Structures are given as structure tokens and as C-alpha cells.
N, C-alpha and C positions, 0 to 999 in steps of 0.2 A: 569521862570526867572533865577533860579539857573543853568539850563542847558546852557542858553545863557552866563552867567558869566563864567562857567567852560569852555565852548567852546572858549571864548575870551582869557582866561588865557592860555589854551593849545596852541592856535594859536600864542600868543605872545612868549611863551617859544620856540616853534618850529621855529618861525621867528628869534629870537635872536640866537638860536643854528645854524641855517643855515647861518645867517649873519656872525657869528664868524667863521664858517667853511670855508666860501668863502674868508675871509680876512686873515686868518692865513696861515703860511707856512706849508708844508707837514711834516717838521721835528717836529714842535710844535704839530701838530695833532697826529703824531705817538707817541711822548712822552706822550701826554695826554691819549691816548688810552692805552699805557703800564701802566700808573699809575692806570687807572680805572680797568684794568684787575688784577693788583696786589692787589688793595684794595678789589675788588670783590672776589678774590680767598681767601684772608685772612678772609673775612666775612663768606664765605661759609665753610671754614675749621673750623672756630669757631662754626658755627651753627651745623655742623656735629659732632664736638667734644662734644658739650653740649647735643644735642638732637638726635644724630645719632643712638643710641641703639634703641630707640623707633621708629624713622622714618624708619629704615630698617627692624625691626622685624615684624611690623604689615602687611605691604604689602606682605612680603614674607610668612607670616602665612596664609593670605587669599588665596594666590596662592596655597599653599600646601593643605589647607583644601578643596578647590574646586577640587583639584586633587584626594582627597581621596574618592570622590563620596558618601559623607554623604547625605542621601536623605532628602529633605525637609528643609534644613537649609538656612535661609537668612543670609545676611552679618552681621546684628545686632546679630542674634543668634550665629553666628560663633565667633563674638567678645566676647559675653558673655561666650561662651564655653572656649575661650582662657583665659579670666579673671578667670574663675573657675579653669582651670588647673593650672594657675600661683598661685592662692591662695592655691590650694592643694599642689603644690610643696613647697611653702613657709612654709606651716604648717606641712610638712613632712609626710602627710598621703597618698601620691600618689605612693610612691615607693612600689614595691611588696615584696621586700626582706628586711623587717625591722628586726632588730636584736631581737631575742627572741619572735617573733610573727609568727604565721602561715600566709601564703600569703593571706588568705581570711579575716583576722581580722584586725581591727584598732580601735583606740580610738578616735572617732569623738566627739568633745565637742558640747554642745548645740548651742553655738554661731556659730561654724563652720557649723553645720547642717542647721541652718537657712540661713546662707549665701550661702551654697551649693544649697539649694532649691530656693533661691531668695525670701525668706519670712522674715517677721519681727515678733518679739515676740507679742503674743496676737492674732494671727490668729486662725481660727477655724480648727478643725480636718479635715473637708472636704477640706479646702484650702491646707492643707499639703498633703493630699492624691492626690488631683488633680494636684498640682505642681510636685509631684514625678511621677505621671502617664505621664504628659506631657513631662517631661525630659526623662523618660524611652522610650516613643514612638520615641524620636529623637535619642537616643544613645544606645538602647538595642542591644546586639550582634546578636540577631536573625534577626533584621531589617537591620543592617549594617554589612553584612558578610565580606566586604572588609576591614573593619577597626577593629582594636583590641580595643574594648571599654569595655571589661569585667570588668576591675578594676574600671572604672568610673561608670559603672552600679552598681557594688557592693557598691560603696561609696554612691550613691543616695539612695539605699535601706537602708544602715546603717543610713544615715541621717534621713530618714523617720521614721525608727524604734526608733531612739534616741529621736526625738521630741515627738512621740506618747507615749513612755515610761515615759519621764520626765514631760511632760506638760499635758497629757490627761489620766494618770492612777490614 
């Protein structure tokens, strides 16, 4: 029933548009098309201004990550890895040359460690170990020799150790 009603509405709209198109002069049609193009351009410009940063960064990131030859990552896992890297950049733990610290050390908080491993507080020690192992299987530098994931691997280890020290000692 609904498909018939929708079909009739579409048919009426197309009929009215074609009827208008046949009766109007070419100057009026050209003017209408120009107006539509201008309004559509303004709408698209506003859309790209508001959401352009996210719209352009995600597809570009997926293309780059697929070119890096990271073995065994699905699109969802690539998106989660991208979110993890963004989180680490925002928390300033991803840079290798932190002032006053050696390149291999960082201060990962307990909350950051749980977010890094994708866990919530109250999980078991086995869940922490399995989550860290799963992440390491995907990003370990020995597995992905083409990609420089040493720092990310170190952060996963630090997060695992932080959770085990604070919650299970």
C-alpha cells in the first residue's frame, strides 16, 4: 500500500515538473537552473565548512592505512586504531621526544590504559592480558615490518603493566 502511494506521489511530482518544463521559456528555465546551482553550492560549501574536517580525514586515512600493508586489519579495526592514535595524540603520550623523558617511557594514567586496551574498569586480569595480546598481534613491529609501530606497541605494553600494577597487585 505504501509503495503504491509513494509511486503515485513520485509520478505526480515528475508530471508537474515536466509540465512546467514544457510550458516555460528557455530563459526562465536557465534562470531557475542557475538559482538551483547557486543554492546547492552554498549548501555544499556550508556542509564542507561544518563537517569537512571529518569527512575528508576518514576516507583519506582508510586509503593510507590500506596502503601501509598492516596485516589482518578490517575497516572497523582501522577506525579503532585511528581513534586510539587520536586519543594518544590528544593525551600527549604518543610523541617520542617528550621533554625530560627518555623515548621509551611515558606516564599512562589508569583511565588512559583502559581506553587504550578497549576495556572498562572491573575486568579480570585475563581480559587485560588477552586484550593486550590481541592488540600486539595486530601492531607488533615484528609482524608489521613495513610500518613503524614500535611506539604504539610500547604504549600497549605500558598500559597492560599499569592496569596489572594498579588493579591486580
